[in-house]
Residue frames relative to the residue before (quaternion, step in Angstrom):
aa qw qx qy qz dx dy dz
M 1.0000 0.0000 0.0000 0.0000 0.00 0.00 0.00
N 0.5264 -0.6192 0.4895 0.3161 3.55 -1.13 0.78
R 0.0453 -0.7953 0.6039 0.0258 3.49 -1.05 0.93
G 0.4643 0.6710 -0.4436 0.3708 3.51 1.17 0.58
K 0.7629 -0.3862 0.2834 0.4342 3.49 -1.38 -0.12
N 0.7303 0.4026 -0.1985 0.5150 3.57 1.17 -0.85
I 0.0152 -0.8005 0.5972 -0.0471 3.63 -0.65 1.05
R 0.3859 -0.6977 0.5692 0.2005 3.44 -1.46 0.41
I 0.0725 -0.8180 0.5707 -0.0033 3.56 -0.56 1.19
A 0.2197 -0.7725 0.5778 0.1453 3.61 -0.71 0.96
M 0.2165 -0.7163 0.6520 0.1220 3.73 -0.81 1.01
A 0.0660 -0.8483 0.5246 -0.0298 3.42 -0.21 1.37
Q 0.0316 -0.8466 0.5307 -0.0239 3.49 0.27 1.25
I 0.0941 -0.8607 0.5000 -0.0165 3.61 -0.22 1.34
L 0.5057 -0.5638 0.5232 0.3908 3.55 -1.25 0.20
V 0.1111 -0.7868 0.6071 0.0001 3.43 -0.80 1.29
E 0.1096 -0.7614 0.6364 0.0569 3.66 -0.83 1.03
G 0.5148 -0.6654 0.4686 0.2693 3.38 -1.09 0.93
G 0.8312 0.1193 -0.1483 0.5225 3.63 -1.04 0.98
E 0.6424 0.5174 -0.3404 0.4513 3.71 1.04 0.41
P 0.0107 -0.8897 0.4561 0.0195 3.51 0.65 1.04
E 0.6095 0.5346 -0.3441 0.4737 3.59 1.24 -0.74
R 0.6429 0.5009 -0.3200 0.4831 3.65 0.81 -0.93
N 0.6653 0.5231 -0.3049 0.4369 3.64 0.79 -1.02
M 0.7398 0.4227 -0.2389 0.4657 3.58 0.87 -0.98
Q 0.5568 0.5408 -0.4254 0.4653 3.64 1.24 -0.26
R 0.6227 0.5177 -0.3505 0.4705 3.64 1.02 -0.83
A 0.6514 0.5321 -0.3259 0.4317 3.57 0.84 -0.86
E 0.5905 0.5701 -0.3274 0.4681 3.61 1.07 -0.98
K 0.7165 0.4902 -0.2736 0.4141 3.54 0.71 -1.07
M 0.5909 0.5743 -0.3092 0.4749 3.44 1.36 -0.75
I 0.6547 0.5053 -0.2952 0.4784 3.59 0.85 -1.07
I 0.6206 0.5376 -0.3562 0.4461 3.59 0.85 -0.82
E 0.7015 0.4811 -0.2759 0.4476 3.55 0.79 -1.06
A 0.6247 0.5585 -0.3107 0.4486 3.45 1.12 -0.84
V 0.6694 0.5229 -0.2854 0.4439 3.48 0.96 -0.92
K 0.6415 0.5026 -0.3217 0.4820 3.52 1.06 -0.87
D 0.6657 0.4601 -0.2818 0.5155 3.73 1.16 -0.36
R 0.5462 -0.6801 0.3755 0.3132 3.59 1.12 0.45
C 0.2637 0.8044 -0.4724 0.2456 3.49 1.16 0.87
D 0.3880 -0.7259 0.5340 0.1932 3.59 -1.14 0.80
I 0.7848 0.0685 0.0563 0.6134 3.49 0.95 -1.08
V 0.1912 -0.7363 0.6394 0.1114 3.51 -1.09 1.05
L 0.1621 -0.7987 0.5766 0.0574 3.55 -0.85 1.01
L 0.0821 -0.8341 0.5453 0.0151 3.68 -0.35 1.17
P 0.6464 -0.5685 0.3464 0.3727 3.50 -1.26 0.29
E 0.6759 -0.4846 0.4169 0.3668 3.51 -1.55 0.06
T 0.8632 -0.0024 -0.0218 0.5044 3.62 -1.03 0.83
M 0.2140 0.8522 -0.4646 0.1101 3.52 1.05 0.71
D 0.5565 0.5751 -0.4270 0.4209 3.59 1.10 -0.06
L 0.8131 0.1866 -0.1019 0.5420 3.66 0.53 -0.90
A 0.4034 -0.6941 0.4475 0.3940 3.78 1.19 -0.41
W 0.6365 -0.5903 0.3791 0.3205 3.39 -1.23 0.88
T 0.8630 -0.0299 -0.0895 0.4963 3.42 -1.11 1.23
H 0.3933 0.7016 -0.5215 0.2850 3.69 0.85 0.69
P 0.5673 -0.6854 0.3222 0.3234 3.54 -0.66 0.99
S 0.5344 0.6539 -0.3738 0.3835 3.51 1.28 -0.35
C 0.5653 0.6105 -0.3930 0.3915 3.52 1.23 -0.33
M 0.5713 0.6141 -0.3901 0.3799 3.51 1.16 -0.44
E 0.8041 0.2360 -0.1485 0.5250 3.56 1.06 -0.50
E 0.7443 0.4717 -0.2025 0.4273 3.58 1.27 -0.43
A 0.4471 0.6859 -0.4660 0.3353 3.51 1.38 -0.10
V 0.1792 -0.7933 0.5794 0.0533 3.61 -1.15 0.68
P 0.5832 -0.6223 0.3648 0.3736 3.55 -1.03 0.60
I 0.2797 -0.6948 0.6360 0.1857 3.56 -1.54 0.23
P 0.4425 -0.2706 -0.8029 0.2938 1.77 -1.07 2.14
G 0.1688 0.7446 -0.6294 0.1445 3.60 -1.25 0.63
S 0.7952 -0.3878 0.1835 0.4286 3.51 -1.31 0.05
R 0.6777 0.4505 -0.3180 0.4865 3.72 0.88 -0.68
S 0.6670 0.4555 -0.3567 0.4696 3.66 0.77 -0.63
E 0.6469 0.5054 -0.3683 0.4365 3.63 1.08 -0.70
F 0.5331 0.6230 -0.4065 0.4031 3.61 1.15 -0.57
F 0.6882 0.4485 -0.2506 0.5123 3.60 0.99 -1.01
C 0.6079 0.5616 -0.3656 0.4259 3.60 0.85 -0.74
E 0.6708 0.4881 -0.2804 0.4829 3.52 0.90 -1.01
L 0.6562 0.4978 -0.3328 0.4592 3.74 0.94 -0.55
A 0.6165 0.5569 -0.3309 0.4475 3.39 1.16 -0.74
K 0.6748 0.4945 -0.2446 0.4903 3.48 1.02 -1.05
Q 0.6673 0.5050 -0.3196 0.4445 3.60 0.82 -0.84
Y 0.8111 0.2675 -0.1345 0.5025 3.58 0.77 -0.99
C 0.4318 -0.7329 0.4677 0.2401 3.67 1.28 0.38
V 0.4966 0.5992 -0.4361 0.4519 3.51 0.79 1.19
W 0.3972 -0.6639 0.5722 0.2720 3.44 -1.34 0.49
I 0.0949 -0.7753 0.6242 0.0180 3.60 -1.14 0.86
C 0.0805 -0.7081 0.6993 0.0556 3.44 -1.27 0.89
V 0.0230 0.7990 -0.5893 0.1175 3.58 -0.70 1.24
G 0.3286 -0.7115 0.5942 0.1805 3.52 -1.33 0.66
L 0.0040 0.8066 -0.5877 0.0626 3.49 -0.72 1.13
T 0.4904 -0.6262 0.5351 0.2848 3.57 -1.38 0.33
E 0.1312 -0.8535 0.5043 0.0101 3.66 -0.23 1.17
L 0.1834 -0.7358 0.6445 0.0978 3.52 -1.05 0.84
S 0.1904 0.7712 -0.5966 0.1139 3.65 -0.83 0.94
D 0.8483 -0.0219 -0.0400 0.5275 3.45 -0.90 1.08
G 0.7116 -0.4426 0.2729 0.4725 3.66 0.91 0.73
K 0.6879 0.4432 -0.2821 0.5007 3.64 1.25 0.06
R 0.3651 -0.7554 0.5137 0.1794 3.54 -1.06 0.85
Y 0.0611 -0.7819 0.6176 0.0597 3.70 -0.98 0.63
N 0.4096 -0.6062 0.6321 0.2555 3.48 -1.53 0.42
T 0.0755 0.8647 -0.4814 0.1219 3.48 0.03 1.29
A 0.1597 -0.7379 0.6466 0.1088 3.57 -1.23 0.62
I 0.1396 -0.7661 0.6263 0.0367 3.53 -1.24 0.85
L 0.1585 -0.7340 0.6415 0.1567 3.44 -1.26 0.59
I 0.1918 -0.7765 0.6001 0.0163 3.54 -0.91 1.18
N 0.3771 -0.7205 0.5375 0.2232 3.54 -0.93 0.96
D 0.6124 -0.5862 0.3784 0.3717 3.53 -1.29 0.01
L 0.5339 0.5320 -0.4164 0.5085 3.42 1.40 0.74
G 0.4963 -0.6926 0.3472 0.3917 3.48 1.42 -0.01
E 0.5093 0.6447 -0.4276 0.3769 3.52 1.11 0.71
I 0.4199 -0.6745 0.5309 0.2949 3.58 -0.94 0.78
V 0.1138 -0.8296 0.5445 0.0492 3.67 -0.59 1.14
L 0.7859 0.1240 -0.0616 0.6026 3.51 1.27 -0.28
K 0.0012 0.7825 -0.6222 -0.0237 3.54 -0.92 0.86
Y 0.0391 -0.8095 0.5847 -0.0351 3.71 -0.75 0.97
R 0.2071 -0.7536 0.6168 0.0934 3.53 -1.08 0.90
K 0.5654 -0.6546 0.4076 0.2927 3.49 -0.79 1.01
V 0.2648 -0.7764 0.5480 0.1639 3.67 -0.81 0.98
N 0.7758 0.3758 -0.1752 0.4756 3.48 0.52 -1.34
L 0.0430 -0.8460 0.5261 -0.0753 3.52 0.32 1.34
L 0.4045 -0.6540 0.5666 0.2958 3.73 -0.92 0.78
E 0.6489 -0.5254 0.3833 0.3950 3.55 -1.22 0.53
V 0.6296 0.5647 -0.3190 0.4277 3.53 1.08 -0.92
E 0.6673 0.5412 -0.2967 0.4169 3.53 1.24 -0.46
F 0.4795 0.7295 -0.3980 0.2821 3.58 1.37 -0.55
P 0.6731 0.4768 -0.3373 0.4536 3.62 0.89 -0.69
Y 0.7240 0.4653 -0.2472 0.4453 3.69 1.02 -0.53
Y 0.8462 0.1197 -0.0025 0.5192 3.55 0.74 -0.93
E 0.4663 -0.6276 0.5586 0.2769 3.52 -1.30 0.67
V 0.5219 -0.5932 0.5065 0.3452 3.67 -1.33 0.33
G 0.4045 -0.6932 0.5207 0.2910 3.59 -0.90 0.85
Q 0.3003 -0.7683 0.5517 0.1234 3.48 -1.22 0.38
Q 0.7710 0.3163 -0.2078 0.5122 3.69 0.92 0.28
L 0.1748 -0.7205 0.6610 0.1161 3.59 -1.22 0.84
T 0.0213 0.7968 -0.6031 0.0303 3.55 -1.05 0.78
V 0.1465 -0.7358 0.6484 0.1291 3.43 -1.44 0.46
V 0.2122 -0.8161 0.5286 0.0975 3.57 -0.93 0.57
D 0.4055 -0.6724 0.5570 0.2705 3.56 -1.03 0.78
T 0.0155 -0.7709 0.6333 -0.0669 3.53 -0.97 1.00
P 0.6705 -0.5098 0.3510 0.4091 3.63 -1.25 0.26
F 0.6356 0.5010 -0.3126 0.4972 3.50 1.30 -0.39
G 0.6445 -0.3924 0.3442 0.5587 3.74 1.06 -0.62
K 0.6782 -0.4649 0.3552 0.4447 3.52 -1.39 -0.30
I 0.0707 -0.8033 0.5895 0.0463 3.55 -0.92 0.88
G 0.2029 -0.7743 0.5909 0.1009 3.48 -1.06 0.81
V 0.1705 -0.7860 0.5850 0.1041 3.65 -1.07 0.61
N 0.1196 0.7472 -0.6531 0.0277 3.44 -1.15 0.68
I 0.3910 -0.7596 0.4902 0.1727 3.72 -1.09 0.15
C 0.8815 -0.1500 0.0777 0.4409 3.47 -1.01 1.17
A 0.8556 0.1006 -0.0412 0.5061 3.64 -0.68 -1.27
D 0.4052 0.6521 -0.5033 0.3966 3.69 1.12 0.09
N 0.7478 0.4002 -0.2019 0.4898 3.53 1.14 -0.80
Y 0.3183 0.7124 -0.5354 0.3233 3.58 1.10 0.65
M 0.6061 -0.5606 0.3922 0.4056 3.50 -0.94 0.55
D 0.7187 0.4356 -0.2717 0.4688 3.67 0.95 -0.63
G 0.6929 0.3982 -0.2841 0.5298 3.51 1.37 0.03
L 0.3507 0.8010 -0.4444 0.1948 3.54 1.34 0.04
C 0.5102 0.6316 -0.4383 0.3855 3.60 1.22 -0.49
L 0.6031 0.5137 -0.4194 0.4433 3.72 0.92 -0.33
G 0.6645 0.4423 -0.3621 0.4814 3.63 0.75 -0.71
H 0.6191 0.5208 -0.3836 0.4454 3.69 0.83 -0.73
S 0.6261 0.5344 -0.3433 0.4522 3.65 0.96 -0.78
L 0.6461 0.4983 -0.3526 0.4582 3.62 0.89 -0.91
A 0.6500 0.5172 -0.3274 0.4504 3.56 0.87 -1.02
R 0.7022 0.4719 -0.3038 0.4380 3.64 0.79 -0.78
M 0.6038 0.5265 -0.3246 0.5028 3.59 1.31 -0.46
G 0.6873 -0.5211 0.3200 0.3919 3.62 1.13 0.15
A 0.4300 0.6974 -0.5083 0.2651 3.70 1.19 -0.12
Q 0.2285 -0.7631 0.5947 0.1089 3.61 -1.01 0.89
L 0.7132 0.1447 -0.0932 0.6795 3.52 1.52 0.02
I 0.1118 -0.7338 0.6676 0.0583 3.56 -1.21 0.92
I 0.0243 0.7750 -0.6313 -0.0119 3.54 -0.82 0.81
S 0.1263 -0.8266 0.5458 -0.0534 3.49 -1.05 1.04
P 0.2959 -0.7262 0.5988 0.1625 3.60 -0.54 1.22
S 0.0182 -0.8291 0.5575 -0.0385 3.61 -0.77 0.86
S 0.1707 -0.7098 0.6755 0.1038 3.53 -1.52 0.15
W 0.0091 -0.8481 0.5284 -0.0372 3.57 0.26 1.23
T 0.0850 -0.8366 0.5385 0.0537 3.59 -0.44 0.94
V 0.0709 -0.7742 0.6260 0.0610 3.50 -1.35 0.47
D 0.6664 -0.5257 0.3555 0.3913 3.55 -1.23 0.16
H 0.6305 -0.5902 0.3203 0.3893 3.59 -0.87 0.72
F 0.7252 0.4650 -0.2700 0.4301 3.57 1.05 -0.71
V 0.4521 0.6392 -0.4976 0.3735 3.67 1.16 0.32
T 0.1947 -0.7904 0.5799 0.0332 3.45 -1.01 1.05
E 0.7068 -0.4604 0.3333 0.4211 3.56 -1.21 0.04
A 0.5905 0.5825 -0.3450 0.4392 3.48 1.30 -0.67
D 0.6346 0.5424 -0.2927 0.4663 3.61 1.19 -0.50
D 0.4136 -0.6154 0.6113 0.2765 3.45 -1.40 0.32
P 0.2161 -0.8694 0.3926 0.2080 3.64 0.28 1.11
Y 0.7727 0.3353 -0.1729 0.5106 3.59 1.18 -0.58
K 0.2350 -0.7692 0.5391 0.2498 3.52 1.21 -0.51
E 0.7739 -0.2765 0.2072 0.5308 3.63 -0.75 -0.95
K 0.3532 0.7821 -0.4865 0.1641 3.71 1.14 0.02
W 0.7656 0.2968 -0.1323 0.5552 3.64 0.98 -0.95
Y 0.6465 0.5306 -0.3623 0.4114 3.57 0.89 -0.76
R 0.6674 0.5337 -0.3315 0.3998 3.58 0.80 -0.88
P 0.7238 0.4195 -0.2985 0.4594 3.67 0.57 -0.95
L 0.6367 0.5338 -0.3296 0.4485 3.65 0.96 -0.90
S 0.6795 0.5050 -0.2852 0.4494 3.55 1.00 -0.95
L 0.6183 0.5364 -0.3613 0.4467 3.57 1.11 -0.73
L 0.6522 0.5174 -0.3019 0.4646 3.62 0.94 -0.88
A 0.6324 0.5333 -0.3248 0.4583 3.62 0.96 -1.12
T 0.7927 0.4213 -0.1994 0.3930 3.57 0.51 -1.27
T 0.6185 0.5404 -0.3065 0.4811 3.56 1.19 -0.82
Y 0.8149 0.2631 -0.1244 0.5011 3.66 0.80 -0.83
E 0.3384 -0.7835 0.4612 0.2427 3.45 1.50 -0.09
I 0.4990 0.5990 -0.4362 0.4494 3.42 0.86 1.20
P 0.4192 -0.6714 0.5004 0.3509 3.87 -0.73 0.57
V 0.1431 -0.7311 0.6663 0.0313 3.49 -1.26 0.85
L 0.0137 -0.8118 0.5827 -0.0358 3.60 -0.70 1.14
S 0.0388 -0.7899 0.6121 -0.0030 3.62 -1.07 0.71
T 0.0790 -0.7902 0.6077 0.0074 3.58 -0.74 1.05
T 0.2037 -0.7841 0.5861 -0.0171 3.47 -0.99 1.32
S 0.5504 -0.6245 0.4602 0.3087 3.54 -1.33 0.25
V 0.2257 -0.6712 0.6578 0.2567 3.53 -1.41 -0.23
G 0.5259 0.6514 -0.4664 0.2856 3.44 -1.36 0.47
Y 0.4922 -0.6320 0.5018 0.3263 3.62 -1.20 0.26
I 0.3824 -0.7187 0.5331 0.2304 3.57 -1.01 0.91
V 0.0174 -0.7673 0.6406 -0.0253 3.52 -0.74 0.99
G 0.7732 0.2621 -0.2080 0.5386 3.72 -0.53 1.13
G 0.8145 0.3300 -0.2103 0.4284 3.49 -1.05 0.53
P 0.7520 -0.4453 0.2484 0.4178 3.71 -1.18 0.15
Y 0.7081 0.3769 -0.2646 0.5354 3.62 1.13 -0.35
E 0.2378 0.7808 -0.5521 0.1702 3.66 0.92 0.37
G 0.7526 0.3404 -0.2602 0.5000 3.66 -0.93 0.83
K 0.6073 0.4641 -0.3731 0.5258 3.63 1.15 -0.21
K 0.2293 -0.8047 0.5289 0.1423 3.54 -1.38 0.06
M 0.3094 -0.7282 0.5548 0.2574 3.60 -1.12 0.20
V 0.1941 -0.8460 0.4965 -0.0068 3.55 -0.69 1.19
G 0.5858 -0.6091 0.3877 0.3682 3.54 1.20 0.28
R 0.4864 0.6563 -0.4934 0.2987 3.61 -1.09 -0.69
S 0.0380 0.8314 -0.5386 0.1315 3.42 1.11 1.01
L 0.1815 -0.8490 0.4902 0.0773 3.58 -0.93 0.72
A 0.0702 -0.7468 0.6579 0.0673 3.53 -0.96 0.73
V 0.1035 -0.7390 0.6634 0.0545 3.60 -1.04 0.89
L 0.2393 -0.8041 0.5188 0.1646 3.49 -0.62 1.02
K 0.7140 -0.4702 0.2370 0.4616 3.72 -1.12 0.41
D 0.6827 0.4698 -0.2981 0.4737 3.71 1.02 -0.51
G 0.5688 -0.6037 0.3791 0.4102 3.64 1.26 0.02
T 0.4545 0.6327 -0.5007 0.3774 3.62 1.13 0.25
S 0.1932 -0.8085 0.5481 0.0928 3.59 -0.94 0.88
V 0.1318 -0.7532 0.6418 0.0586 3.49 -1.12 0.74
Q 0.0836 -0.8237 0.5607 0.0141 3.68 -0.82 1.06
A 0.4347 -0.6423 0.5651 0.2814 3.64 -1.14 0.62
E 0.6675 -0.5198 0.3829 0.3709 3.48 -1.42 0.35
F 0.5017 -0.6020 0.5531 0.2827 3.52 -1.53 0.37
N 0.2689 0.7494 -0.5840 0.1583 3.57 -0.73 0.88
E 0.3321 -0.7601 0.5186 0.2071 3.58 -1.03 0.85
F 0.8136 0.3417 -0.1269 0.4529 3.52 1.16 -0.70
A 0.7796 0.2935 -0.1338 0.5368 3.62 1.17 -0.49
G 0.4173 -0.7246 0.4799 0.2656 3.38 -1.02 0.75
A 0.1741 -0.7834 0.5923 0.0722 3.57 -1.31 0.29
L 0.2996 -0.7304 0.5852 0.1853 3.53 -1.27 0.57
K 0.0555 -0.7899 0.6107 -0.0011 3.51 -0.93 0.93
M 0.2200 -0.7685 0.5928 0.0985 3.60 -0.40 1.30
V 0.0406 -0.7429 0.6681 0.0122 3.71 -1.18 0.83
E 0.3211 -0.6703 0.6459 0.1745 3.38 -1.14 1.02
V 0.0983 -0.8065 0.5801 -0.0575 3.57 -0.72 1.25
E 0.1648 -0.7264 0.6589 0.1056 3.53 -1.10 0.80
M 0.4022 -0.7461 0.4740 0.2386 3.47 -0.64 1.18
G 0.6111 -0.5578 0.4282 0.3633 3.56 -1.21 0.43
D 0.5500 -0.6503 0.4234 0.3089 3.56 -1.21 0.75
A 0.3016 -0.7318 0.5428 0.2808 3.76 1.01 -0.47
K 0.2522 0.8434 -0.4549 0.1348 3.60 1.04 0.59
W 0.7446 0.3598 -0.1908 0.5288 3.55 1.29 -0.35
K 0.0447 -0.7685 0.6326 0.0849 3.57 -1.35 0.36
G 0.8453 0.1660 -0.0616 0.5042 3.52 -1.34 0.30
V 0.8834 -0.0797 0.0570 0.4582 3.52 -1.22 -0.92
Q 0.5135 0.6563 -0.4262 0.3521 3.56 1.30 -0.47
Y 0.5851 0.5769 -0.4032 0.4028 3.66 1.14 -0.44
G 0.6413 0.5216 -0.3171 0.4650 3.44 1.04 -0.81
Q 0.6135 0.5118 -0.3282 0.5040 3.62 1.09 -0.75
R 0.6252 0.5326 -0.3194 0.4728 3.67 0.94 -0.69
I 0.6678 0.4917 -0.3005 0.4711 3.53 0.83 -0.89
A 0.6520 0.5350 -0.3124 0.4372 3.60 0.96 -1.02
Q 0.6856 0.4973 -0.2853 0.4486 3.58 1.10 -0.55
L 0.5488 0.5966 -0.3952 0.4321 3.61 1.37 -0.07
P 0.7098 -0.4346 0.3331 0.4431 3.55 -1.20 0.40
N 0.8454 0.1103 -0.0901 0.5149 3.63 -0.91 0.96
G 0.4875 -0.6917 0.4181 0.3302 3.60 1.29 0.09
A 0.6832 0.4763 -0.2654 0.4858 3.56 1.15 0.49
P 0.5156 -0.6760 0.4135 0.3258 3.62 -0.91 0.74
A 0.4736 0.6764 -0.4414 0.3513 3.51 0.49 1.23
R 0.3421 -0.7321 0.5350 0.2463 3.72 -1.07 0.16
């Protein structure tokens, strides 16, 4: 495995079917194997990819972490000697969480994060997370958040991860669009590029988000769809996107240079003050 500053991350945007964890996990396994063949260091999978985002099945079928579904990915990470970040539906003390875990190449969960910036439609399904964490890895410090944590109104979470020393932020996601959106459209416009690029260029760290594909059946967003176009914004603001697809998953490899961790504490404020207009914007 690469232990240098430059690493290869696979954005694995899989077809996610509501309430079909075994099928979804089988697709994820195939993507992981493909990524390993392509010399990948980290595989980034979508949000709640076991049961699908806000699918009603989570009310009865969420499982603990550690548990059977997280162990499935831990075994794959160990077997193929690869790091995996995956979004799962967690059950803990009778409550459900929209959770992401980072697994090392020994098959160990080194970070568990529960989504904080929940949409209102998520309130019946998931509890609000209460902790932000970064973790030291052989690549550098990695921070994890989930989907709407990167909304402009939730960007304080990404700022916090960066100030905690994250040299890379990765984000399992489930981006949705209306059913009539076609490949000729720009499905997200600036919705995701703007906040991810603000984080990337302000702190000079790469920020990556992998979303799902497929039509949503069940739950508050039934009739909408996920069309991929997973996004990586590198520390210089350069962006890389995966393909648009409504029905089939795809793997997009991204060469990433980790951030330099050149600031600490109040130095971040000094850094921001030096930017145009004294704010983390472009």
